[in-house]
C-alpha positions as CSV (number, residue, x, y, z in Angstrom):
1,X,4.9,80.5,215.4
2,X,3.7,84.3,215.2
3,X,6.1,86.8,213.0
4,X,7.7,89.5,215.0
5,X,5.7,92.2,213.2
6,X,2.3,90.6,214.0
7,X,0.4,90.8,217.4
8,X,-3.1,89.4,218.8
9,X,-5.5,92.5,218.4
10,X,-9.0,91.1,220.0
11,X,-7.9,87.8,219.1
12,X,-6.8,88.8,215.2
13,X,-3.4,88.7,214.1
14,X,-2.3,92.6,213.3
15,X,0.6,93.7,211.7
16,X,2.7,96.1,213.8
17,X,3.7,99.8,213.2
18,X,5.4,102.2,214.8
19,X,3.9,105.4,215.1
20,X,5.3,109.3,214.9
21,X,4.4,112.4,214.6
22,X,5.4,115.4,212.3
23,X,3.3,118.5,213.1
24,X,-0.3,118.0,213.9
25,X,-0.3,114.5,212.2
26,X,0.4,110.8,212.9
27,X,2.3,108.4,210.8
28,X,3.2,104.9,210.9
29,X,6.2,102.8,209.5
30,X,6.4,99.1,209.3
31,X,8.2,98.2,212.9
32,X,10.8,95.6,211.4
33,X,12.5,98.5,209.3
34,X,13.2,100.5,212.9
35,X,17.0,99.6,214.1
36,X,16.5,102.2,217.0
37,X,15.3,105.2,217.9
38,X,17.8,107.9,219.2
39,X,17.0,111.3,220.5
40,X,18.3,114.5,217.9
41,X,21.6,115.2,218.2
42,X,23.5,117.6,215.8
43,X,24.4,116.0,212.2
44,X,27.4,117.0,210.0
45,X,26.3,118.8,207.2
46,X,27.1,117.7,203.7
47,X,27.8,120.5,201.0
48,X,25.7,120.4,198.0
49,X,23.1,117.9,199.4
50,X,19.4,118.3,199.2
51,X,17.7,120.4,201.7
52,X,16.0,117.5,203.2
53,X,19.5,115.4,203.8
54,X,20.3,117.2,206.9
55,X,23.7,115.5,207.2
56,X,25.2,112.3,208.8
57,X,26.0,110.9,212.2
58,X,28.5,108.4,213.3
59,X,26.5,105.3,214.8
60,X,29.1,102.8,216.4
61,X,31.4,103.7,213.5
62,X,28.7,103.4,210.8
63,X,28.2,106.7,208.7
64,X,24.4,107.3,208.6
65,X,22.3,110.1,206.6
66,X,19.6,111.7,207.8
67,X,16.4,113.0,206.4
68,X,14.1,115.7,207.9
69,X,11.0,114.4,207.1
70,X,9.3,117.5,207.7
71,X,11.0,118.9,204.7
72,X,10.6,115.6,202.4
73,X,7.0,115.7,203.0
74,X,7.1,119.8,202.0
75,X,5.8,120.6,206.0
76,X,6.3,123.7,207.8
77,X,9.6,123.5,209.2
78,X,9.7,122.8,213.2
79,X,12.6,123.9,216.0
80,X,14.0,120.9,217.4
81,X,13.1,120.1,220.8
82,X,13.7,117.3,223.6
83,X,11.0,115.3,221.7
84,X,12.6,115.4,218.4
85,X,14.0,111.9,217.7
86,X,15.9,110.2,215.2
87,X,14.3,107.0,213.9
88,X,17.4,104.3,212.5
89,X,16.0,102.4,209.6
90,X,17.5,99.6,208.0
91,X,15.9,99.8,204.7
92,X,16.9,97.2,201.6
93,X,20.1,97.0,203.4
94,X,20.9,100.6,203.6
95,X,20.8,102.0,207.3
96,X,19.2,105.9,207.3
97,X,18.1,108.0,210.0
98,X,14.8,110.3,209.9
99,X,14.1,113.3,212.0
100,X,10.5,113.2,213.3
101,X,9.0,115.4,215.8
102,X,8.1,112.6,218.2
103,X,7.4,108.7,218.4
104,X,4.0,107.9,220.2
105,X,3.6,104.0,219.9
106,X,3.7,100.8,218.3
107,X,0.1,99.9,217.4
108,X,-0.8,96.7,215.8
109,X,-3.5,97.0,212.8
110,X,-5.8,94.4,211.4
111,X,-6.5,94.6,207.7
112,X,-10.1,95.9,208.8
113,X,-8.3,99.1,210.6
114,X,-6.6,99.9,207.4
115,X,-8.6,101.8,204.7
116,X,-7.1,102.6,201.2
117,X,-5.5,106.2,200.9
118,X,-7.4,108.9,199.0
119,X,-6.0,109.9,195.4
120,X,-4.3,113.4,195.8
121,X,-2.2,112.9,192.9
122,X,1.3,112.2,193.0
123,X,2.8,115.0,195.1
124,X,6.1,113.8,197.1
125,X,4.2,113.5,200.3
126,X,1.2,111.1,198.8
127,X,3.0,108.9,196.7
128,X,4.4,106.8,199.2
129,X,1.3,106.4,201.6
130,X,0.0,103.3,201.6
131,X,-3.6,103.6,203.6
132,X,-5.0,105.3,206.6
133,X,-5.3,103.2,209.7
134,X,-8.0,103.8,212.8
135,X,-7.2,102.7,216.1
136,X,-9.0,104.3,219.2
137,X,-10.5,107.3,217.5
138,X,-6.7,107.9,216.1
139,X,-6.0,108.2,211.9
140,X,-2.5,107.1,211.2
141,X,-1.1,108.1,207.9
142,X,0.6,104.8,206.6
143,X,3.8,105.0,204.5
144,X,5.6,102.5,202.6
145,X,9.2,103.5,204.1
146,X,11.0,101.1,201.8
147,X,9.1,102.4,198.8
148,X,10.3,106.1,200.1
149,X,13.5,105.1,201.0
150,X,14.5,103.2,197.9
151,X,13.0,106.0,195.5
152,X,14.8,108.0,192.7
153,X,15.7,110.8,194.7
154,X,17.1,108.6,197.6
155,X,19.9,107.0,195.7
156,X,22.0,109.9,196.5
157,X,22.1,108.8,200.2
158,X,23.8,106.0,199.1
159,X,26.9,108.0,197.7
160,X,26.6,110.5,200.7
161,X,27.0,107.7,203.3
162,X,30.3,106.4,201.1
């Protein structure tokens, strides 16, 4: 039986990723980490938290910290609009939301469709990139969301949510 994160692509099993946008770029994360996708709603700000932590939301009784990925990746700020969403993730037992400009689709990438990420040093935005996926003329920047969400600077999220 096939794993939920794998699907057939031209007869070859591919790993599924949720594609989302930040500015002009498209990113992909492992679909298994995604708990749900919600429209952006106002968050409750937490005093003295890092700038990339927008605040927290109450998700059916659970306090969930929300991270703005544009700030986390040092991208230009954008006004939130009707396309802005929060992707709720369950990573290493921690529920966290990440604000993105929009979600495009779920894509299945075979190993042949994934290329090594170019080396740009260890800037915060690039140290979590695992590769570049190409599908239908699109380039998807693949992010290791577990590595991103379990990094040292993200440990403070646990204390904010408690």
